[in-house]
N, C-alpha and C positions, 0 to 999 in steps of 0.2 A: 549470364551463366547458363540459362536455358538453351540458348543457341549453341553454345559450346558442347553441352551435353548431347543435344540432338545430333550435332556434327560427329561427335565421337562414338555415340551409341546407336545412332539411326533410329529405326522403328522399335528398338528394344525399350526405349523410354518414351513416356508421354508426359509432357509438362503442362500443367494447368494451374492457372492462378484463380483462386476462388475468393470472391468478395463475400465474406461471411455475413454482411449486412444485406446485400442486394440479391445474391444468388440463392437459389432454392436449396436449402440445407438438407432437405429430405434425402437427397442422394448421398449425403456424407454424414450419416448418423454417428459413426464412430468419432469423426472429427468434432461434431457438435458436442457430444458427450465429453470429450477430452477438454474442449475449450471451457465448458461449464465447470469442470473439476479443477482446472488449472488457473482459473481466473482470467480467461481470455488473453493469455500470453501469445502474442502474434509477432511475426508470421510463424506459421507452423509448417514443418517439413514432413511430408509423408513419402514413402517409397513403396510402391505396389500395395497401397492400402495400409502399410505398417507405419504408425506414427513414430517418427524418429525422435524429434524434440522440437521445441520452438526454434525457428530458423534464424533468429537474430545472431549474427556473427558466424553462421555456419560457413565453412569454406568449401570450395570446389573439391578439394582433396578428401574431405570428410564424406561428401556425397559419393564420390568415386569409390571410396572404401566400402560404403554400404552397398553400392551396385555390384561390386566385385564379390562381396560376401554372398550376394544373392545369385552369383553365377553369370552375371552379364559380362560380356567381353567387348572391348572396343572394336568398332567396325574397321 
């Protein structure tokens, strides 16, 4: 899905997969706090630092809807 989003939105989006066990979570304080409160429900989808919801079952169209609400336009 990340490849399709990059193709459609180009440099407007940045996709990063974070391993919450191995990566340095100091960069992602809001994510770490959310995971503690929600009981580590993974995967987690964020858009421009905004936590959307746990990503299990999230569809491409739901992500596109969030991006368009933020004003991003397909390339």
